[in-house]
VEXVOTI-328957 format. One record per residue (C-alpha): residue number from 1; residue in one letter; x, y, z. Coordinates in steps of 0.05 Angstrom, whole numbers, plus 32768, in hexadecimal, padded with zeros to 4 digits. Example, Ala and Ser with C-alpha at 12.3 -4.5 7.8 and 13.67 -1.06 7.14 Angstrom:
2
{1, "A", {80F6, 7FA6, 809C}};
{2, "S", {8111, 7FEB, 808F}};
% end
This chain:
477
{1, "M", {8000, 8000, 8000}};
{2, "F", {8036, 8032, 8014}};
{3, "Q", {8060, 801E, 7FD8}};
{4, "A", {8024, 802E, 7FAB}};
{5, "L", {801B, 8070, 7FCF}};
{6, "F", {8063, 8085, 7FC5}};
{7, "K", {805F, 8073, 7F7B}};
{8, "N", {801F, 809B, 7F72}};
{9, "P", {802F, 80D3, 7F40}};
{10, "E", {8001, 8106, 7F62}};
{11, "F", {8020, 80F6, 7FA6}};
{12, "K", {8067, 80FB, 7F8B}};
{13, "R", {8057, 813D, 7F68}};
{14, "N", {803C, 815C, 7FA8}};
{15, "A", {8075, 813F, 7FD2}};
{16, "L", {80A8, 8163, 7FA6}};
{17, "I", {8082, 81A4, 7FAC}};
{18, "E", {806F, 81A2, 7FF5}};
{19, "L", {80A9, 817F, 8017}};
{20, "R", {80DF, 81B1, 8006}};
{21, "P", {8117, 81B0, 803A}};
{22, "N", {810D, 81F7, 8052}};
{23, "R", {80C2, 81EB, 805E}};
{24, "V", {80CE, 81A9, 8082}};
{25, "I", {8105, 81C6, 80AF}};
{26, "S", {80DC, 8204, 80BF}};
{27, "L", {809F, 81DA, 80D3}};
{28, "I", {80C7, 81A9, 80FD}};
{29, "S", {80EB, 81E3, 8120}};
{30, "L", {80A9, 8206, 812F}};
{31, "I", {808A, 81C7, 814C}};
{32, "S", {80C7, 81BA, 8177}};
{33, "F", {80C9, 8202, 818F}};
{34, "V", {807F, 8201, 81A4}};
{35, "L", {8088, 81C0, 81C9}};
{36, "L", {80C5, 81DA, 81EF}};
{37, "L", {80A1, 821B, 81FE}};
{38, "F", {8064, 81FA, 821D}};
{39, "V", {808F, 81CA, 8245}};
{40, "A", {80B5, 8205, 8261}};
{41, "I", {8076, 822D, 8270}};
{42, "N", {804F, 81F4, 8291}};
{43, "Q", {8082, 81E5, 82C8}};
{44, "Y", {804D, 81CC, 82F8}};
{45, "S", {802F, 8199, 82C9}};
{46, "P", {804D, 8155, 82B9}};
{47, "V", {807B, 8158, 827C}};
{48, "D", {805A, 811D, 825A}};
{49, "E", {8014, 813C, 8261}};
{50, "T", {802C, 8180, 8247}};
{51, "V", {8050, 8161, 820B}};
{52, "A", {8014, 8134, 81FA}};
{53, "N", {7FE1, 816C, 81FD}};
{54, "T", {800C, 819E, 81D7}};
{55, "A", {801E, 816B, 81A1}};
{56, "A", {7FD4, 8158, 8198}};
{57, "V", {7FC0, 81A2, 8190}};
{58, "L", {7FF8, 81AD, 815E}};
{59, "F", {7FE4, 816F, 8138}};
{60, "Y", {7F9C, 8187, 8132}};
{61, "L", {7FB1, 81CD, 811D}};
{62, "I", {7FE4, 81B5, 80E9}};
{63, "T", {7FC3, 8177, 80CE}};
{64, "G", {7F7A, 817F, 80E1}};
{65, "V", {7F70, 81C9, 80D0}};
{66, "W", {7FA8, 81DB, 809F}};
{67, "G", {7FA9, 8196, 807E}};
{68, "S", {7F5D, 8197, 8075}};
{69, "K", {7F60, 81DA, 8052}};
{70, "N", {7F94, 81BF, 8022}};
{71, "A", {7F69, 8180, 8017}};
{72, "A", {7F2C, 81AA, 8007}};
{73, "D", {7F55, 81D1, 7FD4}};
{74, "A", {7F74, 8193, 7FB5}};
{75, "V", {7F48, 8194, 7F77}};
{76, "A", {7F2B, 81DA, 7F7B}};
{77, "E", {7F6F, 81FC, 7F77}};
{78, "E", {7F80, 81D5, 7F38}};
{79, "I", {7F3E, 81EB, 7F19}};
{80, "N", {7F4C, 8233, 7F2D}};
{81, "Q", {7F93, 822F, 7F10}};
{82, "K", {7F79, 8210, 7ECF}};
{83, "A", {7FA1, 81D0, 7EDB}};
{84, "W", {7F69, 819F, 7EEA}};
{85, "D", {7F5D, 818C, 7EA1}};
{86, "R", {7FA5, 8174, 7E9B}};
{87, "Q", {7F9A, 8149, 7ED9}};
{88, "R", {7F5B, 812A, 7EBD}};
{89, "M", {7F7E, 811B, 7E7B}};
{90, "S", {7FBD, 80FF, 7E9B}};
{91, "G", {7FA4, 80B7, 7E98}};
{92, "Q", {7FA4, 80AD, 7EE3}};
{93, "K", {7F71, 807B, 7EFE}};
{94, "P", {7F3D, 8094, 7F30}};
{95, "W", {7F5C, 806F, 7F6A}};
{96, "S", {7FA1, 808B, 7F5A}};
{97, "L", {7F87, 80D2, 7F55}};
{98, "A", {7F5C, 80CB, 7F93}};
{99, "I", {7F96, 80B1, 7FBF}};
{100, "G", {7FC4, 80E7, 7FA3}};
{101, "K", {7F92, 811E, 7FB4}};
{102, "I", {7F86, 8102, 7FFA}};
{103, "F", {7FCF, 8100, 8010}};
{104, "G", {7FF3, 812D, 7FDD}};
{105, "P", {7FDE, 8176, 7FE8}};
{106, "N", {7FE3, 816F, 8035}};
{107, "I", {8022, 8144, 8039}};
{108, "L", {8049, 817B, 805C}};
{109, "Q", {8012, 8182, 8090}};
{110, "W", {8011, 8138, 809D}};
{111, "F", {805C, 8137, 80A3}};
{112, "G", {805B, 816E, 80D7}};
{113, "G", {801E, 8152, 80FA}};
{114, "L", {803C, 810C, 8100}};
{115, "F", {807D, 812B, 8119}};
{116, "A", {8054, 814C, 8151}};
{117, "M", {8030, 810A, 815F}};
{118, "L", {8073, 80E7, 8166}};
{119, "F", {807E, 8111, 81A5}};
{120, "Y", {8036, 8101, 81BA}};
{121, "F", {8042, 80B6, 81B7}};
{122, "I", {8085, 80BC, 81DB}};
{123, "A", {8062, 80E3, 8213}};
{124, "A", {802A, 80AF, 8213}};
{125, "L", {805B, 8077, 8220}};
{126, "H", {8074, 809B, 825E}};
{127, "S", {802E, 80AC, 8278}};
{128, "K", {8006, 8089, 82AE}};
{129, "N", {7FD7, 8069, 827C}};
{130, "P", {8000, 805D, 823C}};
{131, "A", {7FCD, 802E, 821A}};
{132, "H", {7F94, 8060, 8221}};
{133, "N", {7FBF, 809B, 820A}};
{134, "F", {7FDB, 8073, 81D0}};
{135, "L", {7F95, 8062, 81B8}};
{136, "M", {7F81, 80AC, 81C0}};
{137, "G", {7FBB, 80BE, 8193}};
{138, "L", {7FA1, 808F, 815D}};
{139, "L", {7F5D, 80AF, 8165}};
{140, "H", {7F7C, 80F4, 815B}};
{141, "I", {7F9B, 80DD, 811A}};
{142, "S", {7F5B, 80BC, 8102}};
{143, "F", {7F32, 80FB, 8110}};
{144, "A", {7F63, 8127, 80EB}};
{145, "L", {7F64, 80F7, 80B0}};
{146, "L", {7F17, 80F6, 80AF}};
{147, "C", {7F17, 8142, 80B0}};
{148, "N", {7F46, 8144, 8074}};
{149, "L", {7F1C, 8111, 804F}};
{150, "A", {7EDB, 8136, 805F}};
{151, "A", {7EF7, 8178, 8046}};
{152, "L", {7F0C, 8159, 8004}};
{153, "L", {7ECB, 8131, 7FFD}};
{154, "F", {7E9E, 816D, 800B}};
{155, "S", {7EC3, 8198, 7FD8}};
{156, "L", {7EC2, 8160, 7FA4}};
{157, "L", {7E77, 8156, 7FAF}};
{158, "S", {7E6B, 819C, 7F93}};
{159, "I", {7EA1, 8198, 7F5D}};
{160, "T", {7EA2, 8154, 7F3D}};
{161, "G", {7E6B, 8146, 7F0B}};
{162, "S", {7E5D, 8190, 7F05}};
{163, "S", {7E68, 81AD, 7EC0}};
{164, "Q", {7E87, 81EB, 7EE1}};
{165, "S", {7EC7, 81C4, 7EEF}};
{166, "A", {7ED5, 81C1, 7EA4}};
{167, "Y", {7ECF, 820C, 7E9A}};
{168, "S", {7F0F, 8233, 7E96}};
{169, "H", {7EF1, 826E, 7EBA}};
{170, "S", {7ED6, 8245, 7EF5}};
{171, "K", {7EEC, 8258, 7F3A}};
{172, "F", {7EDF, 822D, 7F77}};
{173, "N", {7EE5, 8245, 7FBF}};
{174, "T", {7EE9, 820B, 7FF0}};
{175, "T", {7EE9, 8233, 8031}};
{176, "L", {7EA1, 821F, 8040}};
{177, "Y", {7EB0, 81D5, 8037}};
{178, "F", {7EEF, 81DB, 8061}};
{179, "I", {7EC8, 81FB, 809A}};
{180, "L", {7E90, 81C8, 8092}};
{181, "A", {7EC3, 818F, 8099}};
{182, "L", {7EE2, 81AF, 80D7}};
{183, "V", {7E9F, 81BB, 80F9}};
{184, "S", {7E81, 8177, 80E8}};
{185, "V", {7EBE, 814D, 80FA}};
{186, "G", {7ECD, 8179, 8136}};
{187, "Y", {7E86, 8171, 8150}};
{188, "L", {7E8B, 8126, 8143}};
{189, "N", {7ECB, 8125, 816B}};
{190, "L", {7EAD, 8147, 81A7}};
{191, "Y", {7E6B, 8122, 81A4}};
{192, "T", {7E86, 80DB, 819C}};
{193, "F", {7EB3, 80E5, 81D8}};
{194, "G", {7E7C, 8109, 81FF}};
{195, "I", {7E48, 80D1, 81FB}};
{196, "G", {7E7B, 80A0, 8217}};
{197, "N", {7E8B, 80C7, 8256}};
{198, "E", {7E64, 8097, 8281}};
{199, "E", {7E83, 8053, 8276}};
{200, "G", {7E50, 8022, 825C}};
{201, "A", {7E19, 8056, 8255}};
{202, "V", {7E19, 804F, 8209}};
{203, "Q", {7E24, 800E, 81E5}};
{204, "W", {7E31, 7FFC, 819C}};
{205, "F", {7E1D, 7FB5, 8189}};
{206, "G", {7E24, 7FA2, 81D2}};
{207, "M", {7E6A, 7FC1, 81D9}};
{208, "N", {7E76, 7FFC, 8206}};
{209, "W", {7E7E, 803D, 81DF}};
{210, "N", {7EC5, 8050, 81EE}};
{211, "E", {7F07, 8060, 81CC}};
{212, "V", {7F0B, 801B, 81AB}};
{213, "T", {7EC6, 801D, 818B}};
{214, "I", {7ED0, 8066, 8177}};
{215, "F", {7F11, 8054, 8155}};
{216, "L", {7EF0, 801A, 8130}};
{217, "S", {7EB8, 8048, 8119}};
{218, "M", {7EEA, 807D, 8102}};
{219, "L", {7F0F, 804A, 80D7}};
{220, "I", {7ECD, 8034, 80B7}};
{221, "F", {7EB9, 807C, 80A6}};
{222, "I", {7EFF, 808B, 808C}};
{223, "I", {7EF8, 8051, 805C}};
{224, "W", {7EB4, 806B, 8045}};
{225, "A", {7ED0, 80B1, 803C}};
{226, "V", {7F08, 8096, 8010}};
{227, "I", {7ED5, 806F, 7FE7}};
{228, "G", {7EAC, 80AF, 7FDF}};
{229, "I", {7EE8, 80D5, 7FC6}};
{230, "H", {7EF8, 809D, 7F95}};
{231, "Q", {7EB1, 809E, 7F7B}};
{232, "N", {7EB4, 80E9, 7F70}};
{233, "M", {7EF6, 80E1, 7F4B}};
{234, "R", {7ED7, 80AD, 7F1E}};
{235, "K", {7E9F, 80DD, 7F0E}};
{236, "E", {7ECF, 8116, 7EFF}};
{237, "L", {7EF8, 80E8, 7ED1}};
{238, "Q", {7EB9, 80D8, 7EAA}};
{239, "Y", {7EAF, 8091, 7EC5}};
{240, "L", {7E69, 8078, 7ECE}};
{241, "N", {7E59, 806F, 7F18}};
{242, "K", {7E27, 803C, 7F2E}};
{243, "P", {7DFD, 804B, 7F6C}};
{244, "T", {7E15, 800B, 7F8E}};
{245, "Y", {7E47, 802C, 7FBD}};
{246, "W", {7E15, 8061, 7FD4}};
{247, "L", {7DDE, 802D, 7FE1}};
{248, "V", {7E0F, 8002, 8008}};
{249, "F", {7E23, 8040, 8030}};
{250, "L", {7DDA, 804F, 8041}};
{251, "L", {7DD0, 8006, 8056}};
{252, "F", {7E10, 800D, 807F}};
{253, "V", {7DF3, 804B, 80A2}};
{254, "V", {7DB4, 8025, 80B3}};
{255, "C", {7DDC, 7FEA, 80CF}};
{256, "Y", {7E12, 8013, 80F1}};
{257, "F", {7DE2, 803C, 811A}};
{258, "A", {7DBA, 7FFE, 812C}};
{259, "G", {7DF5, 7FF0, 815A}};
{260, "F", {7DE0, 802A, 8186}};
{261, "T", {7D9A, 800C, 818D}};
{262, "F", {7DB6, 7FC8, 819F}};
{263, "N", {7DAF, 7FDF, 81E7}};
{264, "Q", {7D8E, 8022, 81DA}};
{265, "V", {7D96, 805C, 820A}};
{266, "I", {7D69, 8098, 8213}};
{267, "W", {7D6F, 80D7, 823C}};
{268, "N", {7D51, 80D3, 8281}};
{269, "P", {7D1E, 810C, 827E}};
{270, "E", {7D29, 811C, 82C7}};
{271, "T", {7D75, 811E, 82C7}};
{272, "Y", {7D89, 812C, 827E}};
{273, "D", {7DA9, 816F, 8293}};
{274, "D", {7DE3, 8149, 82B1}};
{275, "F", {7DE7, 811A, 8276}};
{276, "R", {7DD5, 80DA, 829B}};
{277, "L", {7DBC, 80A4, 826D}};
{278, "I", {7D8E, 806A, 827B}};
{279, "A", {7D87, 802A, 8253}};
{280, "P", {7D3F, 8010, 8254}};
{281, "D", {7D30, 7FC8, 8248}};
{282, "I", {7D14, 7FC9, 8201}};
{283, "Q", {7D04, 7F8E, 81D5}};
{284, "G", {7CE1, 7F7D, 8194}};
{285, "F", {7CC5, 7FB6, 816C}};
{286, "E", {7CDE, 7FE9, 819E}};
{287, "I", {7D25, 7FDB, 8185}};
{288, "I", {7D10, 7FE8, 813D}};
{289, "Y", {7CEC, 8027, 8154}};
{290, "Y", {7D29, 8045, 8177}};
{291, "H", {7D56, 802F, 813E}};
{292, "L", {7D2B, 8051, 810A}};
{293, "L", {7D27, 8091, 8133}};
{294, "L", {7D72, 8097, 8131}};
{295, "V", {7D79, 8081, 80E8}};
{296, "T", {7D42, 80AD, 80CC}};
{297, "F", {7D60, 80E9, 80EF}};
{298, "I", {7DA4, 80DB, 80CF}};
{299, "L", {7D85, 80CD, 808A}};
{300, "F", {7D5E, 810E, 808E}};
{301, "F", {7D9F, 8133, 809D}};
{302, "I", {7DC5, 8110, 8064}};
{303, "T", {7D8C, 8121, 8034}};
{304, "Q", {7D8D, 816A, 8046}};
{305, "F", {7DD9, 816C, 8043}};
{306, "L", {7DD8, 8150, 7FFC}};
{307, "L", {7DA2, 8180, 7FE6}};
{308, "L", {7DCE, 81B9, 7FFE}};
{309, "F", {7E12, 81A2, 7FE5}};
{310, "E", {7E0A, 816E, 7FAD}};
{311, "R", {7E16, 8191, 7F6B}};
{312, "Q", {7E01, 8160, 7F35}};
{313, "A", {7E0C, 817B, 7EEE}};
{314, "E", {7DCD, 8198, 7ECF}};
{315, "N", {7DD4, 816A, 7E93}};
{316, "D", {7DD5, 812C, 7EC0}};
{317, "Y", {7D99, 8145, 7EE7}};
{318, "T", {7D73, 8153, 7EA6}};
{319, "I", {7D82, 810C, 7E8D}};
{320, "F", {7D6A, 80F1, 7ED1}};
{321, "R", {7D29, 8118, 7ECD}};
{322, "R", {7D1C, 8105, 7E84}};
{323, "A", {7D2B, 80BB, 7E91}};
{324, "L", {7CFE, 80BC, 7ECF}};
{325, "R", {7CC5, 80DC, 7EA7}};
{326, "R", {7CCC, 80A8, 7E6F}};
{327, "G", {7CCE, 806E, 7EA0}};
{328, "E", {7D16, 805B, 7E8F}};
{329, "L", {7D25, 8044, 7ED5}};
{330, "K", {7D6B, 8028, 7EC9}};
{331, "L", {7D85, 8069, 7EAA}};
{332, "S", {7D62, 8094, 7EDD}};
{333, "W", {7D81, 806B, 7F15}};
{334, "Q", {7DC6, 8072, 7EF6}};
{335, "K", {7DBF, 80BD, 7EF0}};
{336, "A", {7D99, 80C6, 7F32}};
{337, "P", {7DB7, 80F7, 7F65}};
{338, "L", {7DCE, 80DB, 7FA8}};
{339, "W", {7D95, 80FD, 7FCE}};
{340, "L", {7D61, 80D3, 7FAA}};
{341, "S", {7D75, 8091, 7FC8}};
{342, "T", {7D7F, 80B2, 800C}};
{343, "F", {7D39, 80CF, 8008}};
{344, "L", {7D1C, 808B, 7FF6}};
{345, "F", {7D3F, 806C, 8032}};
{346, "L", {7D24, 80A4, 805E}};
{347, "T", {7CDD, 809A, 8043}};
{348, "A", {7CDE, 8050, 8052}};
{349, "G", {7CFB, 805A, 8097}};
{350, "L", {7CC7, 808E, 80AA}};
{351, "L", {7C8F, 8062, 808F}};
{352, "I", {7CA4, 8028, 80BC}};
{353, "L", {7CB0, 8058, 80F6}};
{354, "F", {7C6B, 8078, 80F3}};
{355, "G", {7C4D, 8034, 80E5}};
{356, "L", {7C67, 8018, 8126}};
{357, "R", {7C49, 8053, 814B}};
{358, "F", {7C07, 8050, 8125}};
{359, "L", {7BFE, 8005, 8132}};
{360, "G", {7C10, 800D, 817B}};
{361, "W", {7C4C, 7FDE, 8177}};
{362, "S", {7C7A, 8012, 8196}};
{363, "A", {7C67, 8037, 81D5}};
{364, "H", {7CA8, 8059, 81EA}};
{365, "R", {7CAF, 80A4, 81E3}};
{366, "A", {7CE2, 80C0, 81B3}};
{367, "P", {7D24, 80CE, 81D7}};
{368, "I", {7D36, 8117, 81E0}};
{369, "I", {7D7E, 8106, 81CA}};
{370, "L", {7D66, 80F8, 8183}};
{371, "W", {7D2F, 8126, 816D}};
{372, "G", {7D2F, 815B, 81A4}};
{373, "E", {7CF1, 8186, 8198}};
{374, "L", {7CE0, 815F, 8158}};
{375, "D", {7CB2, 8131, 817F}};
{376, "I", {7C7D, 812B, 8149}};
{377, "I", {7C8A, 80E1, 8149}};
{378, "D", {7C64, 80DE, 818B}};
{379, "A", {7C28, 8109, 8178}};
{380, "K", {7BF0, 80D9, 8187}};
{381, "G", {7BBC, 80D2, 8150}};
{382, "Q", {7BE5, 80FC, 811F}};
{383, "Y", {7C15, 80C8, 8103}};
{384, "I", {7BFC, 80C8, 80BB}};
{385, "W", {7BFA, 8114, 80B8}};
{386, "N", {7C3F, 8118, 80D6}};
{387, "Y", {7C5A, 80E8, 80A3}};
{388, "I", {7C3C, 8111, 806A}};
{389, "A", {7C58, 8151, 8089}};
{390, "I", {7CA0, 8137, 808D}};
{391, "I", {7CA0, 8118, 8047}};
{392, "G", {7C80, 8158, 802C}};
{393, "L", {7CB6, 8182, 804E}};
{394, "V", {7CEF, 815A, 802E}};
{395, "L", {7CCE, 815B, 7FEA}};
{396, "R", {7CC5, 81A7, 7FF0}};
{397, "D", {7D0F, 81AE, 8000}};
{398, "I", {7D22, 8180, 7FC5}};
{399, "W", {7CFB, 81A7, 7F90}};
{400, "V", {7D0D, 81EC, 7FAA}};
{401, "S", {7D58, 81DC, 7FB1}};
{402, "R", {7D5C, 81BB, 7F6D}};
{403, "T", {7D38, 81F4, 7F4B}};
{404, "L", {7D66, 8227, 7F6C}};
{405, "L", {7DA3, 81FE, 7F5B}};
{406, "Y", {7D94, 81FA, 7F10}};
{407, "T", {7D6D, 823A, 7F03}};
{408, "S", {7D88, 826D, 7F35}};
{409, "T", {7DAA, 82AA, 7F17}};
{410, "F", {7DDC, 82AD, 7F50}};
{411, "R", {7E23, 829F, 7F3C}};
{412, "F", {7E2C, 8274, 7F7A}};
{413, "K", {7DEF, 8247, 7F79}};
{414, "L", {7DFD, 822F, 7FC0}};
{415, "I", {7DED, 8274, 7FDA}};
{416, "S", {7DA5, 8272, 7FC0}};
{417, "I", {7D99, 822D, 7FDE}};
{418, "A", {7DB9, 8242, 8020}};
{419, "V", {7D8B, 8280, 8022}};
{420, "Y", {7D4E, 8253, 8019}};
{421, "Y", {7D63, 8226, 8053}};
{422, "A", {7D74, 8262, 807E}};
{423, "L", {7D2F, 8280, 8072}};
{424, "V", {7D06, 8241, 807B}};
{425, "Y", {7D2B, 8222, 80B5}};
{426, "F", {7D45, 825E, 80DB}};
{427, "A", {7D2E, 82A4, 80C8}};
{428, "L", {7CE3, 8298, 80BE}};
{429, "P", {7CDA, 826B, 80FB}};
{430, "I", {7CFE, 829D, 8127}};
{431, "M", {7CD3, 82D6, 810C}};
{432, "I", {7C92, 82AE, 8116}};
{433, "D", {7CA7, 8298, 815C}};
{434, "I", {7CB8, 82E0, 8171}};
{435, "K", {7C78, 82FD, 8154}};
{436, "D", {7C45, 82C9, 816A}};
{437, "N", {7C6A, 82A5, 81A2}};
{438, "T", {7C4A, 8264, 818B}};
{439, "S", {7C60, 8226, 8166}};
{440, "D", {7C20, 821A, 813F}};
{441, "L", {7C34, 8244, 8103}};
{442, "L", {7C79, 8226, 8103}};
{443, "T", {7C5D, 81E2, 80F2}};
{444, "F", {7C4B, 81FE, 80AD}};
{445, "L", {7C96, 8203, 809F}};
{446, "W", {7CB3, 81CD, 80CB}};
{447, "P", {7C88, 819B, 80F1}};
{448, "Y", {7C9C, 8192, 8139}};
{449, "D", {7C84, 8197, 8182}};
{450, "G", {7C50, 8162, 8177}};
{451, "S", {7C1F, 8196, 815D}};
{452, "T", {7C1F, 817F, 8115}};
{453, "N", {7BD8, 8170, 80FC}};
{454, "W", {7BB3, 8168, 80BB}};
{455, "L", {7BB7, 81B2, 80AC}};
{456, "A", {7C03, 81B6, 80B3}};
{457, "A", {7C0A, 8177, 8088}};
{458, "V", {7BDD, 8196, 8052}};
{459, "V", {7C03, 81D9, 8054}};
{460, "I", {7C47, 81B7, 804E}};
{461, "G", {7C2B, 8189, 8019}};
{462, "F", {7C13, 81C4, 7FEF}};
{463, "Q", {7C58, 81E3, 7FF8}};
{464, "A", {7C77, 81A4, 7FDA}};
{465, "I", {7C45, 81A4, 7FA0}};
{466, "A", {7C53, 81ED, 7F92}};
{467, "A", {7C9E, 81E0, 7F94}};
{468, "W", {7C94, 81A7, 7F63}};
{469, "F", {7C6E, 81D2, 7F31}};
{470, "W", {7CA3, 8208, 7F38}};
{471, "H", {7CD9, 81D4, 7F2C}};
{472, "K", {7CB4, 81B7, 7EF0}};
{473, "S", {7CA7, 81FA, 7ECF}};
{474, "S", {7CF1, 820E, 7ED7}};
{475, "F", {7D08, 81D6, 7EA8}};
{476, "K", {7CF6, 81CC, 7E5F}};
{477, "V", {7CFE, 8181, 7E63}};
% end
C-alpha cells in the first residue's frame, strides 16, 4: 500500500512542491520551539502531560485545520489555476487521482502533525495510563484524517459532475466546505466522547461506547469517505457511476445506528440536565421503534444536506427528469441524484415508524435526545396527518431547492438555496414566534410540538404541490 502511495504521480508531484527543505526545517523548528516553550511555562504540571496536550493541540492546528483547508482546495485550486483539464487528461485512474489528492496537497501538514504526535506518543509511554493515552493518540489522528477527507469530499460534491468545472472562467471558493468539515467533525469529536462519559451508559451492539468502539467507528467512516472521494473522481473523469455504493452506504447507516438501539438509552426526563442516562428494558417492536427514530432523523439530515450541497449537472438532471417521465426506470436510476434514494429510505422509515404508533405496537415516548421538540411522532390520533406533513415538507424542499439550483440568476447558486433554508427554518419561525408567541402558525412551515393536525398537513401539502408546479414550469422538458 505504502509503495503504491509513494509511486503515485500526484503524491510525488506534491511531495516535490511541498516538502522543500526550508519549509520542513521551519515547521519542525516551530513545533519544537512551541513544545519547549510550554514545558518551560507549565513548571507545576507534569512534563508528560504538558508535552502530550501541547502536541495534540499542535497536531489539530497543523493537520486538522491547515491540512483540511489544503484538502478542500486540492481540486478547486487546480480549476482556478486552469490546470484541472490537464489532470483529467493525464490518464490517471480514479483511485490513483483520489489517493493523490487525499495525501498530496497536505503532505507537509501531515509531516509536521505526525512529528508533533511523535512527542505525544513518547509522553504517553511515560504517563500513568499509557494504553489509554496511546489509544487517544490514534483517535486524534483518525479525527484529523476524517476532517481532511470530509473537507475534500464536501468540495468535490459541489464540483464533480458539474459542467462549471470544465469552464475556463470558473472560480471555486472552498472556504464554506472547509468550515463545514471543521464544524461537523469537531462536533462529532466532542459528541462521541461526551456520550461516553458515564461508562456503560451507552452501548453499541452490546459493547460499551468508549475509545475502542469510537476508534472502530472512525475507521469505518474513514473508509466510506475515501470511497465517496473515489466515486466523485470517477464522475469527474467521465466514468459512469452505479448507485450501488450509495445504496450500500445507506444500508450501512441503517445497520450501524441499529447498534445504539441494541440496548437503547433515553434521557431521564427528571434528571436530563445532568446528562444521566437510563436504559429501559425494551423488546420486540419497541426496538424497531427506537431504531427508526434515530435512523429517520439521520436520513432527514442527510437528505437536507444533499439538497443544499449536491451540485448535479443540469444536463444529467434533465436526462433524469426526461427518463422518469418516459418510464425509463433504468436510465432514470443511473442518472438519479443521491438525494432521491435517501428520500426513499426516509419515506419507508417514517411509514414504518408511524405505522407502529398507529397500530399501537409501540407505546414508548420519543426520547428527547433524538427529536427534541420535534415530538410529532407522539401526537395521539394525528399519525397519518403528521406523516403527510413531514413528507410534504421534504418534497417542498426538494422542488424549491432544485428550481433555485438550476434556474436562479445568482452567480453562486448555493446562496439562493441557503437564503431559502434560512427563511423557512430560521427567520420566518422566529418572526412568527415573536409576534404571536405561539407554535400553531409555525406548524405550517415546520411541524413540531405535537400540534400538527389535518390543517397543517394540508397547508404543507399545498406548499409541496405549488413548489412542484413552479419546478415543472421552470423546465422546458
